[in-house]
C-alpha positions as CSV (number, residue, x, y, z in Angstrom):
1,X,6.4,10.3,-19.8
2,X,5.7,8.1,-22.7
3,X,8.4,5.8,-24.0
4,X,11.7,4.3,-22.8
5,X,15.1,4.3,-24.4
6,X,17.4,7.0,-25.6
7,X,17.2,7.4,-29.4
8,X,19.9,9.3,-31.1
9,X,19.3,12.7,-32.6
10,X,17.5,12.7,-35.9
11,X,19.7,12.3,-38.9
12,X,18.9,13.0,-42.6
13,X,18.5,9.3,-43.1
14,X,15.6,9.1,-40.7
15,X,12.2,10.1,-41.7
16,X,9.0,11.7,-40.6
17,X,5.5,11.2,-42.0
18,X,2.1,12.4,-41.2
19,X,-0.5,9.9,-39.9
20,X,-3.9,9.8,-41.5
21,X,-5.3,11.0,-38.2
22,X,-3.1,14.1,-38.3
23,X,-0.7,13.0,-35.6
24,X,3.0,13.5,-36.3
25,X,5.1,10.3,-36.1
26,X,8.9,10.4,-36.2
27,X,10.5,7.0,-36.8
28,X,13.8,6.3,-35.1
29,X,15.4,2.8,-35.2
30,X,12.1,1.4,-36.3
31,X,10.3,2.8,-33.3
32,X,8.0,5.8,-33.7
33,X,9.0,8.8,-31.7
34,X,6.1,10.7,-30.2
35,X,6.4,14.5,-29.8
36,X,5.0,15.5,-26.4
37,X,3.8,19.0,-26.0
38,X,6.0,21.2,-23.7
39,X,8.1,18.2,-22.6
40,X,11.8,18.5,-22.5
41,X,14.3,16.1,-21.0
42,X,17.7,17.2,-19.6
43,X,20.5,15.0,-18.2
44,X,22.2,17.2,-15.7
45,X,25.3,15.0,-15.8
46,X,26.0,15.7,-19.5
47,X,24.3,19.1,-19.7
48,X,23.0,17.8,-23.1
49,X,19.4,18.2,-24.1
50,X,17.9,14.8,-24.8
51,X,15.3,13.9,-27.5
52,X,11.9,12.9,-26.1
53,X,11.7,9.1,-25.6
54,X,10.2,7.0,-28.4
55,X,6.8,5.4,-28.1
56,X,4.3,3.6,-30.2
57,X,1.9,6.2,-31.6
58,X,-1.0,7.1,-29.2
59,X,-3.6,9.7,-29.9
60,X,-3.0,12.7,-27.8
61,X,-6.4,12.7,-26.0
62,X,-5.9,9.0,-25.0
63,X,-2.3,9.5,-23.9
64,X,-3.0,12.5,-21.7
65,X,-5.9,10.7,-20.0
66,X,-3.8,7.7,-18.7
67,X,-2.9,8.2,-15.0
68,X,0.8,7.5,-15.5
69,X,1.1,10.5,-17.8
70,X,0.3,12.8,-14.9
71,X,3.7,12.3,-13.2
72,X,7.3,12.4,-14.4
73,X,8.1,9.3,-12.3
74,X,6.3,6.9,-14.8
75,X,7.9,5.6,-18.0
76,X,6.1,3.8,-20.8
77,X,7.2,1.2,-23.4
78,X,4.8,0.1,-26.1
79,X,4.7,-3.1,-28.1
80,X,7.3,-5.1,-26.2
81,X,7.8,-8.8,-25.3
82,X,9.8,-10.8,-22.9
83,X,11.0,-14.3,-23.8
84,X,12.1,-16.7,-21.1
85,X,14.0,-19.7,-22.5
86,X,16.2,-22.3,-20.8
87,X,19.9,-22.0,-21.7
88,X,22.7,-24.4,-21.8
89,X,23.4,-23.9,-18.1
90,X,19.9,-25.2,-17.3
91,X,18.7,-21.8,-16.1
92,X,16.0,-19.6,-17.5
93,X,17.3,-16.5,-19.4
94,X,15.0,-13.6,-20.2
95,X,15.4,-11.5,-23.3
96,X,13.2,-8.6,-24.6
97,X,12.2,-7.4,-28.0
98,X,9.9,-4.9,-29.7
99,X,7.2,-5.9,-32.2
100,X,5.1,-3.9,-34.7
101,X,1.4,-3.9,-35.4
102,X,0.5,-5.6,-38.7
103,X,-1.0,-2.4,-40.1
104,X,2.0,-0.3,-39.3
105,X,4.5,0.7,-42.0
106,X,8.0,-0.2,-40.9
107,X,10.6,2.3,-42.0
108,X,14.1,1.0,-41.7
109,X,16.9,3.4,-40.8
110,X,20.3,3.0,-42.3
111,X,21.7,2.1,-38.9
112,X,21.3,-1.4,-37.5
113,X,17.9,-1.9,-35.9
114,X,17.9,-2.0,-32.1
115,X,15.9,-3.9,-29.4
116,X,15.4,-3.2,-25.7
117,X,17.2,-5.2,-23.0
118,X,15.7,-5.0,-19.5
119,X,17.9,-6.4,-16.7
120,X,17.4,-6.3,-13.0
121,X,20.8,-5.3,-11.9
122,X,22.4,-4.8,-8.4
123,X,24.2,-1.5,-7.7
124,X,25.0,-0.5,-4.2
125,X,22.5,-3.0,-2.8
126,X,19.7,-1.3,-4.8
127,X,17.9,-3.0,-7.6
128,X,18.0,-1.0,-10.9
129,X,16.4,-1.6,-14.2
130,X,18.8,-1.2,-17.1
131,X,17.1,-0.5,-20.4
132,X,19.8,-0.8,-23.2
133,X,19.5,-1.2,-26.9
134,X,20.8,-4.5,-28.4
135,X,21.5,-5.3,-32.0
136,X,18.9,-7.4,-33.8
137,X,18.3,-8.5,-37.4
138,X,14.6,-7.7,-37.5
139,X,11.6,-6.5,-35.6
140,X,8.6,-8.9,-36.0
141,X,5.0,-7.9,-36.6
142,X,2.2,-9.0,-34.4
143,X,1.2,-11.9,-36.7
144,X,4.8,-13.2,-36.7
145,X,5.3,-13.5,-33.0
146,X,4.7,-17.2,-32.8
147,X,7.7,-17.9,-35.0
148,X,10.0,-15.1,-34.1
149,X,13.7,-16.0,-33.6
150,X,12.9,-19.8,-33.9
151,X,11.0,-19.4,-30.7
152,X,10.1,-22.6,-29.0
153,X,7.5,-20.7,-27.0
154,X,4.5,-19.3,-28.7
155,X,4.6,-15.6,-28.0
156,X,1.1,-14.4,-26.9
157,X,0.0,-10.8,-26.7
158,X,-1.6,-10.2,-23.4
159,X,-5.4,-9.6,-23.5
160,X,-4.8,-7.0,-20.8
161,X,-3.8,-3.8,-22.6
162,X,-1.8,-2.1,-19.8
163,X,0.8,-3.6,-17.5
164,X,2.1,-1.3,-14.8
165,X,5.1,-1.9,-12.5
166,X,5.0,0.0,-9.2
167,X,8.0,0.7,-7.0
168,X,8.9,2.7,-3.9
169,X,11.5,2.3,-1.2
170,X,10.6,-0.4,1.4
171,X,7.3,-1.3,-0.2
172,X,7.7,-4.8,1.2
173,X,6.5,-3.1,4.4
174,X,2.8,-2.3,4.2
175,X,3.0,1.0,6.0
176,X,5.8,2.2,3.7
177,X,3.9,0.9,0.7
178,X,0.8,2.8,1.7
179,X,2.7,6.0,2.3
180,X,5.0,6.0,-0.6
181,X,3.2,4.2,-3.4
182,X,-0.5,3.6,-2.8
183,X,-1.5,7.1,-1.8
184,X,-0.1,8.6,-5.0
185,X,-1.5,5.8,-7.2
186,X,-4.9,6.4,-5.8
187,X,-4.9,10.1,-6.5
188,X,-3.3,9.8,-9.9
189,X,-6.3,7.6,-10.8
190,X,-8.9,9.7,-9.1
191,X,-7.6,12.7,-11.2
192,X,-7.4,10.7,-14.4
193,X,-10.0,11.5,-17.1
194,X,-10.4,7.8,-18.0
195,X,-11.6,6.7,-14.6
196,X,-14.8,5.2,-16.0
197,X,-13.1,3.4,-18.9
198,X,-11.4,1.0,-16.4
199,X,-14.4,0.2,-14.3
200,X,-14.7,-3.2,-16.1
201,X,-11.6,-4.2,-14.0
202,X,-9.9,-5.6,-17.0
203,X,-7.6,-2.8,-18.2
204,X,-4.5,-3.1,-16.0
205,X,-2.2,-5.8,-14.6
206,X,-0.1,-4.4,-11.7
207,X,3.3,-5.7,-10.7
208,X,5.1,-4.8,-7.5
209,X,8.9,-4.2,-7.9
210,X,10.7,-4.5,-4.6
211,X,13.4,-1.9,-4.9
212,X,16.2,-3.4,-2.9
213,X,18.3,-6.6,-3.3
214,X,17.4,-8.2,-0.1
215,X,13.6,-7.9,-0.7
216,X,13.4,-8.4,-4.5
217,X,12.5,-12.1,-4.3
218,X,10.0,-11.5,-1.5
219,X,6.6,-12.9,-2.4
220,X,3.9,-10.2,-2.8
221,X,1.7,-10.1,0.3
222,X,-2.0,-10.8,0.4
223,X,-2.3,-7.3,1.8
224,X,-0.7,-5.9,-1.3
225,X,-3.2,-7.8,-3.5
226,X,-6.1,-6.5,-1.4
227,X,-5.1,-2.9,-1.7
228,X,-4.3,-3.1,-5.4
229,X,-7.8,-4.5,-5.8
230,X,-9.1,-1.4,-4.0
231,X,-7.6,1.1,-6.5
232,X,-10.1,3.2,-8.4
233,X,-9.6,1.0,-11.4
234,X,-8.2,-2.2,-9.9
235,X,-7.5,-4.2,-13.0
236,X,-6.3,-7.8,-12.6
237,X,-4.8,-7.5,-9.1
238,X,-1.0,-7.6,-8.6
239,X,2.0,-9.9,-9.2
240,X,5.7,-9.7,-8.3
241,X,7.7,-8.1,-11.1
242,X,10.7,-10.1,-10.0
243,X,9.0,-13.3,-11.1
244,X,9.5,-12.4,-14.7
245,X,13.3,-12.7,-14.2
246,X,13.2,-15.8,-12.1
247,X,16.0,-18.0,-13.5
248,X,14.4,-21.1,-12.0
249,X,11.0,-20.6,-13.4
250,X,9.3,-21.9,-16.5
251,X,9.8,-21.0,-20.2
252,X,7.3,-18.4,-21.4
253,X,6.9,-15.6,-23.9
254,X,4.5,-12.8,-23.3
255,X,4.0,-9.5,-25.2
256,X,2.5,-6.2,-23.9
257,X,0.8,-3.4,-25.8
258,X,1.9,-1.1,-23.0
259,X,4.4,-1.6,-20.2
260,X,4.7,1.2,-17.6
261,X,7.2,1.7,-14.8
262,X,6.1,4.0,-12.0
263,X,8.2,5.2,-9.0
264,X,11.6,5.7,-10.7
265,X,14.1,8.3,-11.7
266,X,16.1,7.9,-14.9
267,X,19.7,8.2,-15.9
268,X,20.5,8.4,-19.6
269,X,23.9,7.8,-21.3
270,X,24.3,7.5,-25.0
271,X,21.8,4.9,-26.1
272,X,20.9,3.4,-22.7
273,X,18.5,4.3,-20.0
274,X,18.7,3.2,-16.3
275,X,15.7,3.3,-14.1
276,X,16.7,3.8,-10.5
277,X,14.1,3.2,-7.7
278,X,12.9,6.5,-6.4
279,X,12.1,7.2,-2.7
280,X,8.3,7.5,-3.3
281,X,5.8,8.5,-6.0
282,X,4.7,12.1,-5.6
283,X,1.6,13.7,-7.0
284,X,1.6,17.5,-7.3
285,X,-1.2,19.2,-5.3
286,X,-2.1,15.8,-3.7
287,X,0.4,15.8,-0.9
288,X,0.3,17.6,2.5
289,X,3.0,20.1,3.2
290,X,2.9,19.1,6.8
291,X,4.8,15.8,7.1
292,X,4.1,13.5,10.1
293,X,7.3,14.7,11.7
294,X,6.4,18.3,11.6
295,X,4.3,20.5,13.9
296,X,0.8,19.4,14.8
297,X,-0.4,23.0,14.3
298,X,0.7,23.0,10.6
299,X,-0.9,19.6,10.0
300,X,-4.3,20.8,11.4
301,X,-4.1,24.2,9.8
302,X,-3.5,22.7,6.4
303,X,-6.7,20.6,6.7
304,X,-5.1,17.8,4.7
305,X,-7.7,15.6,3.0
306,X,-5.5,13.3,0.9
307,X,-5.9,10.3,3.2
308,X,-9.5,10.9,3.7
309,X,-10.1,11.0,0.0
310,X,-8.0,7.8,-0.4
311,X,-10.1,6.1,2.2
312,X,-13.3,7.0,0.5
313,X,-12.0,5.8,-2.8
314,X,-10.8,2.5,-1.3
315,X,-14.1,1.8,0.4
316,X,-16.1,2.6,-2.7
317,X,-13.9,0.3,-4.9
318,X,-14.0,-2.6,-2.5
319,X,-17.7,-2.4,-2.0
320,X,-18.3,-2.2,-5.8
321,X,-16.1,-5.2,-6.3
322,X,-17.8,-7.3,-3.6
323,X,-21.6,-7.0,-4.1
324,X,-22.3,-9.6,-1.3
325,X,-19.9,-8.0,1.2
326,X,-22.5,-7.1,3.8
327,X,-23.9,-10.6,3.8
328,X,-20.4,-12.0,4.2
329,X,-19.7,-9.6,7.1
330,X,-22.8,-10.5,9.0
331,X,-22.0,-14.2,8.8
332,X,-18.4,-13.7,9.7
333,X,-19.2,-11.5,12.7
334,X,-21.7,-14.1,14.0
335,X,-19.0,-16.7,13.8
336,X,-16.4,-14.5,15.6
337,X,-18.9,-13.8,18.5
338,X,-19.9,-17.5,18.8
339,X,-16.3,-18.7,18.8
340,X,-15.1,-16.1,21.3
341,X,-17.8,-17.0,23.8
342,X,-17.4,-20.7,23.3
343,X,-13.7,-20.5,24.2
344,X,-14.5,-19.8,27.9
345,X,-18.1,-20.8,28.4
346,X,-19.9,-24.1,28.0
347,X,-23.2,-22.2,27.4
348,X,-23.9,-21.9,23.7
349,X,-25.5,-18.6,22.5
350,X,-28.0,-19.7,19.9
351,X,-29.6,-16.5,18.7
352,X,-27.0,-13.8,18.0
353,X,-28.0,-10.4,16.6
354,X,-24.5,-9.5,15.5
355,X,-25.5,-5.8,15.1
356,X,-26.0,-5.6,18.8
357,X,-22.5,-6.8,19.6
358,X,-19.1,-5.0,19.7
359,X,-16.2,-7.0,18.3
360,X,-12.6,-5.9,19.2
361,X,-9.6,-7.3,17.3
362,X,-6.3,-7.7,19.2
363,X,-3.5,-8.1,16.6
364,X,-0.8,-10.8,16.9
365,X,2.3,-11.1,14.7
366,X,5.5,-13.2,14.5
367,X,7.8,-10.2,14.9
368,X,6.9,-7.9,17.9
369,X,4.7,-10.6,19.4
370,X,2.1,-9.7,22.0
371,X,3.2,-11.7,25.0
372,X,0.3,-13.4,26.9
373,X,-2.2,-12.3,24.3
374,X,-4.4,-15.3,25.2
375,X,-4.7,-14.1,28.8
376,X,-5.8,-10.7,27.6
377,X,-8.4,-12.2,25.3
378,X,-9.8,-14.4,28.1
379,X,-9.9,-11.4,30.5
380,X,-11.8,-9.3,28.0
381,X,-14.3,-12.0,27.1
382,X,-15.0,-13.0,30.7
383,X,-15.5,-9.4,31.7
384,X,-17.6,-8.1,28.9
385,X,-19.4,-10.9,27.0
386,X,-22.5,-10.4,29.2
387,X,-22.4,-6.8,27.9
388,X,-22.2,-8.1,24.3
389,X,-18.6,-7.2,23.8
390,X,-15.9,-9.7,22.8
391,X,-12.3,-9.7,21.9
392,X,-10.8,-11.8,19.1
393,X,-7.3,-12.5,17.9
394,X,-6.3,-11.0,14.5
395,X,-3.3,-12.5,12.9
396,X,-3.3,-11.9,9.1
397,X,-0.2,-14.2,8.7
398,X,-2.1,-17.2,10.1
399,X,-5.7,-17.1,9.1
400,X,-7.6,-20.4,9.1
401,X,-9.5,-21.0,5.8
402,X,-13.1,-19.9,5.8
403,X,-15.8,-20.6,3.3
404,X,-17.8,-17.8,1.6
405,X,-21.4,-17.7,2.8
406,X,-22.4,-17.0,-0.8
407,X,-20.2,-19.3,-3.0
408,X,-19.6,-22.0,-0.3
409,X,-15.9,-22.0,-1.5
410,X,-12.9,-21.0,0.6
411,X,-12.4,-17.2,0.6
412,X,-9.3,-15.9,-1.2
413,X,-6.8,-14.7,1.4
414,X,-7.2,-11.0,0.4
415,X,-11.0,-11.3,0.6
416,X,-10.7,-12.9,4.0
417,X,-8.6,-9.9,5.2
418,X,-11.3,-7.5,4.0
419,X,-14.2,-9.3,5.6
420,X,-12.3,-9.9,8.9
421,X,-11.5,-6.2,9.3
422,X,-14.9,-5.0,8.2
423,X,-16.3,-7.2,10.9
424,X,-14.5,-5.3,13.7
425,X,-15.6,-2.3,15.7
426,X,-12.1,-1.9,17.1
427,X,-8.5,-2.9,16.3
428,X,-5.7,-2.8,18.8
429,X,-2.0,-3.5,18.0
430,X,1.6,-2.4,18.3
431,X,2.9,0.2,15.9
432,X,3.4,-1.7,12.6
433,X,2.1,-2.7,9.2
434,X,-0.8,-4.8,10.5
435,X,-2.6,-1.6,11.5
436,X,-2.7,-0.4,7.9
437,X,-5.7,-2.7,7.5
438,X,-7.6,-0.5,9.9
439,X,-8.3,1.5,6.7
440,X,-10.6,-1.3,5.7
441,X,-12.8,-0.9,8.7
442,X,-16.2,0.7,8.7
443,X,-16.8,4.4,9.4
444,X,-16.7,5.2,13.1
445,X,-14.5,2.2,14.1
446,X,-11.6,2.6,16.5
447,X,-7.9,1.8,15.8
448,X,-5.6,1.8,18.9
449,X,-1.9,2.1,18.2
450,X,0.1,0.7,21.1
451,X,3.1,3.1,21.3
452,X,6.4,1.5,22.2
453,X,8.0,2.8,25.4
454,X,11.1,5.0,25.2
455,X,13.3,6.4,27.9
456,X,14.4,9.3,25.8
457,X,14.7,10.3,22.2
458,X,16.7,7.5,20.7
459,X,16.2,5.8,17.3
460,X,12.6,4.7,16.7
461,X,11.1,7.3,19.0
462,X,9.0,8.5,16.1
463,X,6.9,5.4,16.6
464,X,5.7,6.8,20.0
465,X,5.1,10.4,19.2
466,X,2.1,12.0,20.9
467,X,2.8,15.6,19.6
468,X,1.6,14.6,16.1
469,X,0.6,11.4,14.4
470,X,3.1,8.6,14.1
471,X,4.3,7.4,10.6
472,X,1.5,4.8,10.9
473,X,-1.1,7.1,12.4
474,X,-0.8,9.8,9.7
475,X,-2.7,7.7,7.2
476,X,-5.8,7.9,9.3
477,X,-5.6,11.7,9.5
478,X,-9.1,13.2,8.8
479,X,-10.5,9.9,7.7
480,X,-13.8,8.5,9.1
481,X,-11.8,6.1,11.4
482,X,-11.1,7.1,15.0
483,X,-7.3,6.5,15.5
484,X,-5.7,6.8,18.9
485,X,-2.5,5.9,20.7
486,X,-2.0,4.1,24.0
487,X,1.3,4.7,25.7
488,X,3.0,1.5,26.9
489,X,5.2,1.6,30.0
490,X,8.5,0.2,30.9
491,X,6.8,-3.0,32.1
492,X,5.9,-3.7,28.5
493,X,9.6,-4.6,28.0
494,X,10.3,-7.6,30.2
495,X,13.9,-7.9,29.0
496,X,14.7,-4.5,30.3
497,X,12.2,-3.9,33.2
498,X,14.5,-5.0,36.0
499,X,17.7,-3.4,34.7
500,X,19.5,-1.0,37.0
501,X,19.5,2.7,36.0
502,X,23.0,2.5,34.5
503,X,22.2,-0.4,32.2
504,X,18.7,0.5,31.1
505,X,19.8,2.6,28.0
506,X,22.1,-0.1,26.7
507,X,19.3,-2.7,27.1
508,X,16.9,-0.4,25.2
509,X,19.4,0.0,22.4
510,X,19.8,-3.8,22.1
511,X,16.1,-4.5,22.4
512,X,15.0,-1.9,19.8
513,X,11.3,-1.3,19.4
514,X,11.2,-3.1,16.0
515,X,12.5,-6.4,17.2
516,X,11.2,-6.7,20.7
517,X,8.2,-8.6,21.9
518,X,5.9,-6.7,24.3
519,X,3.5,-7.1,27.3
520,X,0.3,-5.2,27.6
521,X,-1.2,-4.7,31.1
522,X,-4.6,-6.2,31.5
523,X,-6.0,-2.9,32.6
524,X,-5.6,-1.6,29.1
525,X,-8.8,-3.5,28.3
526,X,-10.8,-1.6,31.0
527,X,-9.2,1.7,29.9
528,X,-10.2,1.0,26.3
529,X,-13.7,0.0,27.0
530,X,-14.2,2.8,29.5
531,X,-13.0,5.4,27.0
532,X,-14.7,4.3,23.8
533,X,-17.5,2.0,24.8
534,X,-18.5,3.2,28.3
535,X,-22.0,1.9,27.9
536,X,-20.5,-1.6,28.6
537,X,-19.6,-0.3,32.0
538,X,-22.7,1.7,32.8
539,X,-26.4,1.0,33.4
540,X,-28.6,0.2,30.4
541,X,-29.5,3.3,28.3
542,X,-26.1,5.1,28.9
543,X,-25.1,7.0,25.8
544,X,-21.5,7.9,25.1
545,X,-19.9,5.2,22.9
546,X,-17.7,6.3,20.1
547,X,-20.2,4.8,17.7
548,X,-22.8,7.3,19.0
549,X,-20.5,10.3,18.4
550,X,-20.0,11.5,22.1
551,X,-19.4,15.0,23.2
552,X,-15.9,16.1,22.5
553,X,-15.3,17.3,26.1
554,X,-16.4,14.0,27.5
555,X,-14.3,11.9,25.1
556,X,-11.2,14.0,25.6
557,X,-11.5,13.8,29.3
558,X,-11.9,10.0,29.3
559,X,-9.2,9.5,26.8
560,X,-6.4,11.6,28.4
561,X,-7.3,10.2,31.9
562,X,-6.9,6.7,30.5
563,X,-3.5,7.2,28.9
564,X,-4.7,7.7,25.3
565,X,-3.7,10.3,22.8
566,X,-6.6,11.1,20.5
567,X,-4.9,11.6,17.1
568,X,-8.1,11.5,15.0
569,X,-11.6,11.3,16.7
570,X,-15.1,12.2,15.7
571,X,-17.3,13.9,18.3
572,X,-19.9,16.6,19.0
573,X,-18.9,20.0,20.3
574,X,-22.3,20.4,22.0
575,X,-25.6,18.6,22.3
576,X,-26.5,19.6,18.7
577,X,-26.3,16.1,17.1
578,X,-25.7,17.7,13.7
579,X,-22.5,19.5,14.8
580,X,-20.1,16.6,14.4
581,X,-16.5,17.1,13.4
582,X,-13.1,15.5,13.5
583,X,-10.7,16.6,16.3
584,X,-7.0,16.1,16.8
585,X,-6.1,16.2,20.5
586,X,-2.3,15.9,20.5
587,X,-0.3,16.2,23.7
588,X,2.2,18.9,24.5
589,X,5.2,16.7,25.0
590,X,6.4,13.2,24.3
591,X,7.3,10.7,27.0
592,X,11.0,10.9,26.1
593,X,11.0,14.6,26.9
594,X,11.0,13.6,30.5
595,X,14.4,13.1,32.0
596,X,13.4,11.7,35.4
597,X,14.0,8.1,36.2
598,X,11.4,5.8,34.5
599,X,8.6,4.5,36.6
600,X,7.2,1.0,36.4
601,X,3.6,2.1,36.9
């Protein structure tokens, strides 16, 4: 939809006129109303048909080609400014107003001119955007912005033509953001006719709107910035939309040619519009009917490619934006290998051919901490460095600054994330948002999702499903990444491990999967290497590593015997090396389906 606000029905005092380019413009409250073909708006609460929203005039071919016009969850305002000024209370207050282009003819209605008023309001612990019309004496033209309303700030029209606010529920969590916002944004852009016009990376400034009160002031994550940079036309990166309304910020006045809100549903009443955060952004014909909680048979039968297409687009964009990426990766991998070996050996490896090495990342995080991770790293490196395999810690919340091999300047955090994950052959971590960055890895890499242990089906058991992908694992479905699950045991929960049978369920309810730290048995390393990199355990010349596309029968046998569920793996059905395909070897029943007393080992 193009335009925001709810103009009244046309009256005899309001006028229409034909543009020189033949496009019909209807002027209401000094704002042109653009007639959309076949678009009708109905408010089910009032049962009253609404007029189409007003918008600055846009040529039809341009309007229809913008990605946000391809969904009814995006709303567009044109020629709008926000003005942040310090009030008598010492706080910054934000007001909004329209402006007109100098060449436009302003037609005044008999009624008082109106301006927009955007407010981040709190209703039932959900952030909403209220777009009301407020009385004003005039609407300035573009050349008058610096002196409008005795403004102490000089109002500047942004050089970036389009500003897009993105929202979905829980998008402060990377997994939810990828599932509910990013996937749809990618496909809206892929399907847009103006893809090439934005390849100069200057056409869009994105903002992330956290759709709930408790998270609205959260700083946008480096991971958010990285993925926004990987959109088909990535624009200027991303900022937090809440920063515009920060009452402790600085004075500022900025104007936008186009301001778009995506991921909302609207409620209209009289002359006001309220945008309420929607659950997710949906793209017709670009979603899979089989949800991650539905049957595995339906998911495989549907041959869903939406995540695979998204992964291809992401990889293409990031490689295009980083022309020296391969050079940076080679230097970074060499550094990782050298540091891993130096941590337990006094012998320095001078000549490292990084392409001959396998680098496995073990993820650490502040919430759901991997207990004794250092012991696991030492065990891995002592056991396998002679076979040119090392394990390294991956903690995206605590990365030490690293200089670019090209610019010699510190890498931006989001670039550091990209180069780190593209340097890995494998990534192992507990179910959670840090695994979303597995999508950055090279084709053929392995992501291992550690599945929290459950006694029976209680809240959170969806994070440990083996009958179908988990909510995290579904985003790897049919991509070129091998994604598998490793089922943890009761001994992964030290707080509950020694509880008697009658107290175990209560302990598990208190120590829910999303807040508990976990232990991983050291033998997981052997199981992982033996399943996916068996050449590290065999005599030289052995072929069977996941990077060499093993036989499906061999891979499945190794995986299931070593406690893995193979959600998404690439393998050969026979010795014909050209017969490579993706397979999904889900299991018949989940661990919580078993009612017998839990076993420690």
